[in-house]
C-alpha positions, 0 to 999 in steps of 0.5 A: 292093816298095821300102823296108823290107819290115818297116815298116808305116809304109813300107807305109802310105805305099806304100798311100796311093799306091795300091800294092795289093801294099803293102796286101795286105801291111798286111792280111796282117801285121795282120788277125789282131790287128785281128780279135781286137780286133774279136771281143773287142769284139763277141763274134760272128765274123760281126760282127767279120769285118763290122767288119774288112772295113769297117776295111780299106776305110777303111784303103785310102781313108784311108792318106794321113791316117796321121801319125807324129806328132800334136801332138808324140806319136809314133803307131805304125802299129799304133796308128792301125789299132787305133783304126780298128777300134775306132771301127768296132766301137763304131759296130756296137755303137751300131747294134746297140743301136739295132736291139735297142731298136727290138725291144723290146715295148711296156710291158705287152705280152705277150712271146711271141717271147721265144726269137726274140732274148731268153734265152740266144740274144742279149744283151738290148738293156739288155745291149747298151746297158751294153756300149756304154756301158762301151766309150764310157767306156773309150774316153774314159778312154783318151783322157785318158792320156798318149801313151806310157801309151795306146799301151803299153796298146793295144799290150798289151791290144788287140794282145796283145804281151808287155811286151818286144814292146811295148818293141821296137814303141815303141823304149823301154826295158823298164823304161819300158814296164812303168811306162807300163803299170802307171801307165796301168792305175791312171789307167784304173781311177781314171777308170772308177771315177769314171765309175761303170764299174769 
């Protein structure tokens, strides 16, 4: 493969041109972190694997849409990949909630099949709805953050990077990254409290 082999940006550009080896390398380098994100959001390995597969199909098809800057804000490749996985996971949560709601017994109906999807075996429809609602509120609050705050939080919490790794990934001083994460968390907490989620 031509270009810097350590550069995800280059690999995505090559993927956009139909380079299967570049796409395989994107997958090899990112799938573990992206699977972790999907698993944290969905709580089930099979669901996370399904979402990851859908996300990588989308990445293959839409690699040409990746832009390094959007409205003056620098967008790192990993942030773009995380956004795709997060959106697919939110879609899966919404679909799961709709399925569970359709399985709810009518009011006053005897709940003979409680063991089928009630109890400890799986979350109830109301729990899934609450989880999906919290995820949507979190996404809304994240979208209100400044680009540097949002990106540093995404790298630190969705990708699991240390502060120094975030600084390296963003090409920013460590002190700035720590401040962005601290301020971003403060703003996120305030937003979630205002939305009644925290």
